C-alpha positions as a Markdown table, in Angstrom:
| # | Residue | x | y | z |
|---|---|---|---|---|
| 1 | Unk | -6.0 | -19.2 | 20.0 |
| 2 | Unk | -2.7 | -18.9 | 18.1 |
| 3 | Unk | -1.0 | -22.4 | 17.5 |
| 4 | Unk | 2.2 | -22.9 | 19.3 |
| 5 | Unk | 5.2 | -23.0 | 17.1 |
| 6 | Unk | 5.6 | -26.9 | 17.2 |
| 7 | Unk | 1.8 | -27.1 | 16.0 |
| 8 | Unk | 2.3 | -24.9 | 13.1 |
| 9 | Unk | 2.6 | -26.7 | 9.8 |
| 10 | Unk | 6.1 | -26.9 | 8.6 |
| 11 | Unk | 7.7 | -27.0 | 5.2 |
| 12 | Unk | 6.6 | -30.5 | 4.6 |
| 13 | Unk | 3.3 | -30.2 | 6.3 |
| 14 | Unk | 0.9 | -28.3 | 4.2 |
| 15 | Unk | -1.1 | -25.5 | 5.8 |
| 16 | Unk | -4.9 | -26.1 | 5.8 |
| 17 | Unk | -7.8 | -23.8 | 5.7 |
| 18 | Unk | -8.4 | -25.1 | 9.4 |
| 19 | Unk | -5.0 | -23.5 | 10.4 |
| 20 | Unk | -5.9 | -20.2 | 8.7 |
| 21 | Unk | -9.3 | -19.9 | 10.8 |
| 22 | Unk | -7.4 | -20.7 | 13.9 |
| 23 | Unk | -4.5 | -18.1 | 13.3 |
| 24 | Unk | -6.6 | -15.6 | 11.8 |
| 25 | Unk | -9.6 | -15.1 | 13.9 |
| 26 | Unk | -10.4 | -11.3 | 12.7 |
| 27 | Unk | -10.6 | -12.6 | 9.0 |
| 28 | Unk | -7.6 | -10.8 | 7.1 |
| 29 | Unk | -7.7 | -13.8 | 4.7 |
| 30 | Unk | -11.3 | -12.7 | 3.6 |
| 31 | Unk | -10.3 | -9.1 | 3.1 |
| 32 | Unk | -7.4 | -10.0 | 0.9 |
| 33 | Unk | -9.2 | -12.7 | -0.8 |
| 34 | Unk | -12.1 | -10.5 | -1.6 |
| 35 | Unk | -9.9 | -7.4 | -2.7 |
| 36 | Unk | -11.2 | -7.7 | -6.4 |
| 37 | Unk | -14.8 | -7.2 | -5.1 |
| 38 | Unk | -13.7 | -4.2 | -3.1 |
| 39 | Unk | -12.4 | -2.8 | -6.2 |
| 40 | Unk | -15.7 | -2.9 | -8.0 |
| 41 | Unk | -17.5 | -1.6 | -5.0 |
| 42 | Unk | -15.0 | 1.4 | -4.7 |
| 43 | Unk | -15.4 | 2.2 | -8.5 |
| 44 | Unk | -19.1 | 2.2 | -7.8 |
| 45 | Unk | -18.8 | 4.7 | -5.0 |
| 46 | Unk | -16.3 | 6.8 | -7.0 |
| 47 | Unk | -18.8 | 6.8 | -9.9 |
| 48 | Unk | -21.9 | 7.7 | -7.9 |
| 49 | Unk | -20.5 | 10.2 | -5.3 |
| 50 | Unk | -21.3 | 14.0 | -6.0 |
| 51 | Unk | -18.3 | 16.1 | -6.8 |
| 52 | Unk | -18.6 | 19.8 | -6.0 |
| 53 | Unk | -15.2 | 20.6 | -5.6 |
| 54 | Unk | -13.9 | 23.3 | -8.0 |
| 55 | Unk | -11.0 | 22.2 | -10.3 |
| 56 | Unk | -10.4 | 25.5 | -12.4 |
| 57 | Unk | -7.3 | 27.3 | -11.5 |
| 58 | Unk | -6.0 | 24.5 | -9.3 |
| 59 | Unk | -2.2 | 24.5 | -9.5 |
| 60 | Unk | -1.3 | 21.5 | -7.2 |
| 61 | Unk | -2.6 | 18.7 | -5.4 |
| 62 | Unk | -1.8 | 17.7 | -2.0 |
| 63 | Unk | -3.2 | 14.2 | -0.4 |
| 64 | Unk | -2.7 | 14.2 | 3.4 |
| 65 | Unk | -3.1 | 11.2 | 5.5 |
| 66 | Unk | -1.2 | 8.6 | 7.3 |
| 67 | Unk | -0.6 | 4.8 | 7.2 |
| 68 | Unk | -3.2 | 2.8 | 5.4 |
| 69 | Unk | -5.0 | 5.9 | 4.6 |
| 70 | Unk | -2.0 | 7.6 | 2.9 |
| 71 | Unk | -0.8 | 4.5 | 0.8 |
| 72 | Unk | -3.6 | 5.0 | -1.5 |
| 73 | Unk | -2.5 | 8.5 | -2.3 |
| 74 | Unk | 1.2 | 7.1 | -2.8 |
| 75 | Unk | -0.1 | 4.5 | -5.3 |
| 76 | Unk | -2.3 | 7.3 | -7.1 |
| 77 | Unk | 0.7 | 9.7 | -7.3 |
| 78 | Unk | 2.9 | 6.8 | -8.6 |
| 79 | Unk | 0.3 | 5.5 | -11.0 |
| 80 | Unk | -0.6 | 8.9 | -12.5 |
| 81 | Unk | 2.9 | 10.2 | -12.6 |
| 82 | Unk | 3.0 | 10.3 | -16.5 |
| 83 | Unk | -0.8 | 11.3 | -16.8 |
| 84 | Unk | -1.3 | 14.3 | -14.6 |
| 85 | Unk | -0.3 | 17.7 | -15.5 |
| 86 | Unk | -0.4 | 19.0 | -12.0 |
| 87 | Unk | 2.0 | 18.1 | -9.1 |
| 88 | Unk | 0.8 | 15.8 | -6.4 |
| 89 | Unk | 2.3 | 15.7 | -3.1 |
| 90 | Unk | 1.7 | 13.3 | -0.4 |
| 91 | Unk | 1.7 | 14.9 | 3.2 |
| 92 | Unk | 2.2 | 12.9 | 6.3 |
| 93 | Unk | 2.4 | 15.7 | 8.9 |
| 94 | Unk | 0.4 | 17.9 | 11.1 |
| 95 | Unk | 1.0 | 20.9 | 8.9 |
| 96 | Unk | 0.4 | 21.3 | 5.0 |
| 97 | Unk | 3.5 | 22.5 | 2.8 |
| 98 | Unk | 3.9 | 26.2 | 2.6 |
| 99 | Unk | 2.9 | 26.3 | -0.9 |
| 100 | Unk | -0.6 | 25.3 | -0.2 |
| 101 | Unk | -3.0 | 28.2 | -0.8 |
| 102 | Unk | -6.4 | 28.9 | -2.5 |
| 103 | Unk | -5.2 | 27.4 | -5.7 |
| 104 | Unk | -4.5 | 24.0 | -4.1 |
| 105 | Unk | -6.7 | 21.0 | -4.0 |
| 106 | Unk | -6.2 | 19.4 | -0.6 |
| 107 | Unk | -7.7 | 15.7 | -0.4 |
| 108 | Unk | -8.0 | 14.6 | 3.2 |
| 109 | Unk | -7.7 | 10.8 | 3.6 |
| 110 | Unk | -8.5 | 9.3 | 6.9 |
| 111 | Unk | -10.0 | 5.8 | 7.0 |
| 112 | Unk | -11.3 | 6.3 | 10.7 |
| 113 | Unk | -11.7 | 10.2 | 10.4 |
| 114 | Unk | -9.9 | 10.3 | 13.7 |
| 115 | Unk | -6.5 | 10.4 | 12.8 |
| 116 | Unk | -5.0 | 13.4 | 15.0 |
| 117 | Unk | -2.2 | 14.4 | 12.4 |
| 118 | Unk | -4.7 | 14.4 | 9.3 |
| 119 | Unk | -7.5 | 16.4 | 11.6 |
| 120 | Unk | -4.8 | 19.1 | 12.1 |
| 121 | Unk | -3.8 | 19.1 | 8.6 |
| 122 | Unk | -7.4 | 19.4 | 7.4 |
| 123 | Unk | -7.9 | 22.3 | 10.0 |
| 124 | Unk | -4.7 | 23.9 | 8.3 |
| 125 | Unk | -6.2 | 23.5 | 4.9 |
| 126 | Unk | -9.4 | 25.5 | 6.1 |
| 127 | Unk | -7.0 | 28.3 | 7.3 |
| 128 | Unk | -5.2 | 28.4 | 4.2 |
| 129 | Unk | -8.4 | 28.5 | 2.2 |
| 130 | Unk | -7.5 | 25.5 | 0.0 |
| 131 | Unk | -10.2 | 23.6 | -1.9 |
| 132 | Unk | -10.8 | 20.5 | 0.1 |
| 133 | Unk | -12.2 | 16.8 | -0.9 |
| 134 | Unk | -12.5 | 14.4 | 1.9 |
| 135 | Unk | -12.4 | 10.6 | 1.8 |
| 136 | Unk | -13.5 | 8.8 | 5.1 |
| 137 | Unk | -15.7 | 6.6 | 7.0 |
| 138 | Unk | -16.8 | 8.8 | 9.6 |
| 139 | Unk | -15.2 | 10.5 | 12.8 |
| 140 | Unk | -13.9 | 14.0 | 13.1 |
| 141 | Unk | -13.1 | 14.2 | 9.4 |
| 142 | Unk | -16.7 | 13.8 | 8.6 |
| 143 | Unk | -17.7 | 16.4 | 11.1 |
| 144 | Unk | -15.2 | 18.9 | 9.8 |
| 145 | Unk | -16.3 | 18.3 | 6.2 |
| 146 | Unk | -20.0 | 18.9 | 7.0 |
| 147 | Unk | -19.1 | 22.0 | 9.2 |
| 148 | Unk | -17.0 | 23.6 | 6.3 |
| 149 | Unk | -19.1 | 22.2 | 3.5 |
| 150 | Unk | -16.5 | 20.0 | 1.9 |
| 151 | Unk | -17.5 | 17.4 | -0.4 |
| 152 | Unk | -17.0 | 13.7 | 1.0 |
| 153 | Unk | -16.4 | 10.5 | -0.5 |
| 154 | Unk | -18.0 | 8.1 | 2.2 |
| 155 | Unk | -16.3 | 4.5 | 2.1 |
| 156 | Unk | -17.6 | 1.5 | 4.3 |
| 157 | Unk | -16.4 | 1.1 | 7.7 |
| 158 | Unk | -15.3 | -1.9 | 9.4 |
| 159 | Unk | -11.8 | -3.0 | 8.0 |
| 160 | Unk | -8.3 | -2.0 | 9.0 |
| 161 | Unk | -7.2 | 0.8 | 7.0 |
| 162 | Unk | -4.5 | -1.2 | 5.3 |
| 163 | Unk | -7.0 | -3.7 | 4.2 |
| 164 | Unk | -9.3 | -0.8 | 2.6 |
| 165 | Unk | -6.6 | 0.0 | -0.1 |
| 166 | Unk | -9.1 | -0.4 | -2.7 |
| 167 | Unk | -11.4 | 2.3 | -1.1 |
| 168 | Unk | -8.5 | 4.7 | -0.6 |
| 169 | Unk | -7.4 | 4.6 | -4.2 |
| 170 | Unk | -10.0 | 3.7 | -6.7 |
| 171 | Unk | -12.6 | 6.4 | -5.7 |
| 172 | Unk | -10.0 | 8.9 | -5.9 |
| 173 | Unk | -8.8 | 7.5 | -9.5 |
| 174 | Unk | -12.4 | 7.7 | -10.8 |
| 175 | Unk | -12.8 | 11.4 | -9.1 |
| 176 | Unk | -9.8 | 12.5 | -11.1 |
| 177 | Unk | -11.2 | 11.1 | -14.3 |
| 178 | Unk | -14.7 | 12.6 | -13.5 |
| 179 | Unk | -12.9 | 16.0 | -12.9 |
| 180 | Unk | -11.1 | 15.6 | -16.3 |
| 181 | Unk | -7.7 | 15.5 | -14.6 |
| 182 | Unk | -6.9 | 12.3 | -16.3 |
| 183 | Unk | -8.5 | 10.1 | -18.9 |
| 184 | Unk | -11.0 | 7.6 | -17.7 |
| 185 | Unk | -9.4 | 4.2 | -16.9 |
| 186 | Unk | -12.4 | 1.7 | -17.4 |
| 187 | Unk | -10.4 | -0.8 | -19.4 |
| 188 | Unk | -7.3 | -0.7 | -17.0 |
| 189 | Unk | -9.7 | -1.1 | -14.0 |
| 190 | Unk | -11.5 | -4.2 | -15.7 |
| 191 | Unk | -8.2 | -5.8 | -16.4 |
| 192 | Unk | -6.9 | -5.3 | -13.0 |
| 193 | Unk | -10.1 | -6.9 | -11.3 |
| 194 | Unk | -9.9 | -9.9 | -13.7 |
| 195 | Unk | -6.1 | -10.4 | -13.1 |
| 196 | Unk | -6.5 | -10.3 | -9.2 |
| 197 | Unk | -9.5 | -12.6 | -9.3 |
| 198 | Unk | -7.2 | -15.2 | -11.2 |
| 199 | Unk | -4.3 | -14.6 | -8.8 |
| 200 | Unk | -6.3 | -14.7 | -5.8 |
| 201 | Unk | -7.9 | -18.1 | -6.7 |
| 202 | Unk | -4.2 | -19.4 | -6.4 |
| 203 | Unk | -2.6 | -17.3 | -3.7 |
| 204 | Unk | -5.7 | -17.9 | -1.5 |
| 205 | Unk | -5.1 | -21.7 | -1.5 |
| 206 | Unk | -2.2 | -22.5 | 0.9 |
| 207 | Unk | -2.3 | -26.1 | -0.5 |
| 208 | Unk | -1.4 | -24.9 | -4.2 |
| 209 | Unk | 2.0 | -25.8 | -5.5 |
| 210 | Unk | 1.9 | -22.5 | -7.4 |
| 211 | Unk | 1.3 | -20.4 | -4.3 |
| 212 | Unk | 4.2 | -18.0 | -4.8 |
| 213 | Unk | 3.1 | -16.0 | -1.8 |
| 214 | Unk | 3.4 | -18.8 | 0.8 |
| 215 | Unk | 6.8 | -20.0 | -0.8 |
| 216 | Unk | 8.1 | -16.7 | -0.4 |
| 217 | Unk | 6.8 | -16.3 | 3.1 |
| 218 | Unk | 8.7 | -19.3 | 4.1 |
| 219 | Unk | 11.7 | -17.8 | 2.6 |
| 220 | Unk | 11.5 | -14.7 | 4.6 |
| 221 | Unk | 10.8 | -16.4 | 7.9 |
| 222 | Unk | 13.7 | -15.5 | 10.3 |
| 223 | Unk | 15.2 | -13.1 | 7.8 |
| 224 | Unk | 15.3 | -9.2 | 7.2 |
| 225 | Unk | 13.3 | -8.5 | 4.0 |
| 226 | Unk | 14.9 | -5.7 | 1.8 |
| 227 | Unk | 12.7 | -4.4 | -0.9 |
| 228 | Unk | 14.4 | -2.7 | -3.9 |
| 229 | Unk | 12.3 | -1.2 | -6.9 |
| 230 | Unk | 12.5 | 1.3 | -9.5 |
| 231 | Unk | 11.4 | 4.8 | -8.5 |
| 232 | Unk | 9.3 | 5.7 | -11.5 |
| 233 | Unk | 6.2 | 3.5 | -10.7 |
| 234 | Unk | 7.0 | 0.9 | -8.3 |
| 235 | Unk | 8.2 | 3.1 | -5.5 |
| 236 | Unk | 4.7 | 3.1 | -3.7 |
| 237 | Unk | 4.3 | -0.7 | -4.4 |
| 238 | Unk | 7.5 | -1.3 | -2.3 |
| 239 | Unk | 6.2 | 1.2 | 0.4 |
| 240 | Unk | 3.3 | -1.0 | 0.5 |
| 241 | Unk | 5.3 | -4.2 | 0.9 |
| 242 | Unk | 7.2 | -2.9 | 3.6 |
| 243 | Unk | 4.2 | -1.7 | 5.4 |
| 244 | Unk | 2.4 | -4.9 | 5.2 |
| 245 | Unk | 5.3 | -7.0 | 6.4 |
| 246 | Unk | 5.5 | -4.9 | 9.4 |
| 247 | Unk | 1.7 | -4.6 | 10.3 |
| 248 | Unk | 0.6 | -8.0 | 9.2 |
| 249 | Unk | 3.6 | -10.1 | 9.9 |
| 250 | Unk | 4.9 | -8.0 | 12.5 |
| 251 | Unk | 8.5 | -8.3 | 11.1 |
| 252 | Unk | 10.7 | -5.4 | 10.2 |
| 253 | Unk | 11.4 | -4.8 | 6.4 |
| 254 | Unk | 13.5 | -2.0 | 4.6 |
| 255 | Unk | 14.1 | -1.0 | 1.3 |
| 256 | Unk | 15.3 | 1.8 | -1.2 |
| 257 | Unk | 14.6 | 2.8 | -5.0 |
| 258 | Unk | 16.7 | 2.9 | -7.9 |
| 259 | Unk | 18.6 | 4.5 | -9.4 |
| 260 | Unk | 19.2 | 6.5 | -6.2 |
| 261 | Unk | 20.2 | 3.3 | -4.2 |
| 262 | Unk | 23.1 | 3.1 | -6.8 |
| 263 | Unk | 24.5 | 6.2 | -5.7 |
| 264 | Unk | 24.9 | 5.4 | -1.9 |
| 265 | Unk | 23.4 | 2.4 | -0.3 |
| 266 | Unk | 24.8 | -0.2 | -2.8 |
| 267 | Unk | 28.3 | 0.7 | -1.3 |
| 268 | Unk | 27.1 | -0.4 | 2.1 |
| 269 | Unk | 26.6 | -4.2 | 1.1 |
| 270 | Unk | 29.9 | -5.2 | 2.5 |
| 271 | Unk | 29.5 | -5.0 | 6.5 |
| 272 | Unk | 28.6 | -6.3 | 8.8 |
| 273 | Unk | 29.1 | -9.6 | 7.0 |
| 274 | Unk | 27.0 | -11.9 | 9.4 |
| 275 | Unk | 24.1 | -9.6 | 9.5 |
| 276 | Unk | 24.0 | -9.2 | 5.6 |
| 277 | Unk | 23.7 | -13.0 | 5.6 |
| 278 | Unk | 20.4 | -12.7 | 7.5 |
| 279 | Unk | 18.9 | -10.4 | 4.9 |
| 280 | Unk | 16.7 | -11.5 | 2.0 |
| 281 | Unk | 16.6 | -9.0 | -0.9 |
| 282 | Unk | 13.4 | -8.8 | -3.1 |
| 283 | Unk | 13.7 | -6.9 | -6.5 |
| 284 | Unk | 10.3 | -5.8 | -7.7 |
| 285 | Unk | 10.6 | -5.7 | -11.5 |
| 286 | Unk | 8.3 | -4.4 | -14.3 |
| 287 | Unk | 8.4 | -4.7 | -18.0 |
| 288 | Unk | 7.9 | -0.8 | -18.5 |
| 289 | Unk | 10.8 | 0.2 | -16.4 |
| 290 | Unk | 13.1 | 2.6 | -18.1 |
| 291 | Unk | 15.8 | 0.6 | -20.0 |
| 292 | Unk | 18.7 | 2.1 | -18.1 |
| 293 | Unk | 17.0 | 1.3 | -14.7 |
| 294 | Unk | 16.2 | -2.2 | -15.5 |
| 295 | Unk | 19.8 | -2.8 | -16.6 |
| 296 | Unk | 20.8 | -1.1 | -13.1 |
| 297 | Unk | 18.5 | -3.5 | -11.4 |
| 298 | Unk | 20.1 | -6.6 | -13.0 |
| 299 | Unk | 23.6 | -5.4 | -12.2 |
| 300 | Unk | 22.6 | -4.5 | -8.7 |
| 301 | Unk | 21.1 | -8.0 | -8.1 |
| 302 | Unk | 24.5 | -9.5 | -9.1 |
| 303 | Unk | 26.2 | -7.3 | -6.7 |
| 304 | Unk | 24.1 | -7.8 | -3.7 |
| 305 | Unk | 23.8 | -11.5 | -4.3 |
| 306 | Unk | 27.4 | -11.8 | -3.2 |
| 307 | Unk | 26.5 | -10.6 | 0.3 |
| 308 | Unk | 22.9 | -11.2 | 1.0 |
| 309 | Unk | 21.7 | -14.2 | 2.4 |
| 310 | Unk | 19.2 | -14.6 | -0.5 |
| 311 | Unk | 17.6 | -12.7 | -3.4 |
| 312 | Unk | 14.2 | -13.1 | -5.1 |
| 313 | Unk | 13.1 | -11.3 | -8.2 |
| 314 | Unk | 9.4 | -10.7 | -8.7 |
| 315 | Unk | 7.9 | -9.7 | -12.0 |
| 316 | Unk | 4.6 | -7.7 | -12.3 |
| 317 | Unk | 1.9 | -9.4 | -14.3 |
| 318 | Unk | -0.9 | -7.9 | -16.7 |
| 319 | Unk | -0.9 | -5.5 | -19.6 |
| 320 | Unk | -1.8 | -2.0 | -18.2 |
| 321 | Unk | 0.3 | -0.2 | -15.7 |
| 322 | Unk | -2.6 | -0.5 | -13.2 |
| 323 | Unk | -2.9 | -4.3 | -13.4 |
| 324 | Unk | 0.8 | -4.6 | -13.2 |
| 325 | Unk | 1.3 | -2.4 | -10.2 |
| 326 | Unk | -1.7 | -4.3 | -8.2 |
| 327 | Unk | -0.6 | -7.5 | -9.3 |
| 328 | Unk | 2.7 | -6.9 | -7.2 |
| 329 | Unk | 0.6 | -5.2 | -4.4 |
| 330 | Unk | -1.6 | -8.1 | -4.3 |
| 331 | Unk | 1.3 | -10.6 | -4.1 |
| 332 | Unk | 2.7 | -8.7 | -1.1 |
| 333 | Unk | -0.3 | -8.7 | 0.8 |
| 334 | Unk | -0.8 | -12.4 | 0.5 |
| 335 | Unk | 3.0 | -12.8 | 1.3 |
| 336 | Unk | 2.6 | -10.7 | 4.5 |
| 337 | Unk | -0.5 | -12.7 | 5.6 |
| 338 | Unk | 1.2 | -16.0 | 5.3 |
| 339 | Unk | 4.4 | -14.7 | 7.0 |
| 340 | Unk | 2.1 | -13.6 | 10.1 |
| 341 | Unk | 0.9 | -17.1 | 10.4 |
| 342 | Unk | 4.4 | -18.6 | 10.2 |
| 343 | Unk | 5.6 | -16.1 | 12.6 |
| 344 | Unk | 2.6 | -17.3 | 15.0 |
| 345 | Unk | 1.0 | -13.8 | 14.8 |
| 346 | Unk | -2.5 | -12.8 | 14.1 |
| 347 | Unk | -2.2 | -10.3 | 11.1 |
| 348 | Unk | -4.9 | -8.0 | 12.0 |
| 349 | Unk | -4.3 | -6.4 | 15.5 |
| 350 | Unk | -1.7 | -3.7 | 15.5 |
| 351 | Unk | -1.3 | -3.1 | 19.5 |
| 352 | Unk | 1.8 | -1.0 | 19.5 |
| 353 | Unk | 0.1 | 1.7 | 17.2 |
| 354 | Unk | -3.0 | 1.6 | 19.7 |
| 355 | Unk | -0.6 | 2.0 | 22.4 |
| 356 | Unk | 1.0 | 5.1 | 20.9 |
| 357 | Unk | -2.4 | 6.6 | 20.3 |
| 358 | Unk | -3.4 | 6.1 | 24.0 |
| 359 | Unk | -0.2 | 7.5 | 25.3 |
| 360 | Unk | -0.6 | 10.5 | 22.9 |
| 361 | Unk | -4.2 | 10.9 | 24.2 |
| 362 | Unk | -2.8 | 11.4 | 27.7 |
| 363 | Unk | -1.1 | 14.7 | 26.7 |
């Protein structure tokens, strides 16, 4: 049973593990805490799964999925932007782009296997005679894969899709290296796991004075979070943050990317003045950002600070790009978790999404 607002630990009353268990009955805490283990398991799956898809002659890659099943594709596209010679397109629609044909590789990503948009796009890929690789737990996607003899990366069931990012990302990364689309990322993955274990040991402890996620969650409570990030590698990370804040904390969040934001949205930081004071801006920063965009971030931070209710700058950690990206993703996951508890919300259920699916099922 959720705590009532007056029972919830305040800023001067530390949150305890007992509080976590009462407010998080489904165990989102454990899924986030054990994410490094999930990565290792996902790598094992990606390494051992048979890959029979033909790559010779492929001209483009389309990853089709929605929500927690699509974010893995977003992160993969962003991470490999400077490695892949082939264009990668993330499709969030019932239909595939018109350019998809027999020389396209379509990756069908549906954690449940029953996402209706993804099922329709899968059927479209069959119609266009594209080469198909599926990643799923079961459901209609698995049935279609067996029917049309499409190779499948089968991942474990039992998690909310958003808590299975390791399973939606790392098997595909391993598959891309096995198919010789990119170089192997063994060292980068090892660094990422080591870094996240170290981060999780601190961020999972609500009584740690170094818990940046809990501190930020307290700052964001009652505010409208705005995420700004450089477009080159952190765009997908910012999308992940916004999705996690919405689904876990049940709190709206918005954002944009630089440099594009400097050419339009920045001008809007003037009205309505009272509403702007209710916004808290988070800048996601990375040492590998293009130096002119990094300069833009610094200047933009100064400008929006004049109107926003507050501004926080978060820098990635780690040496490799993979570790740096996932250091920010992990921090965002923990922040959304603690904000859910501060909002007196169970982080796991997404009842309004279930309601939409039920209504759609009636038609």
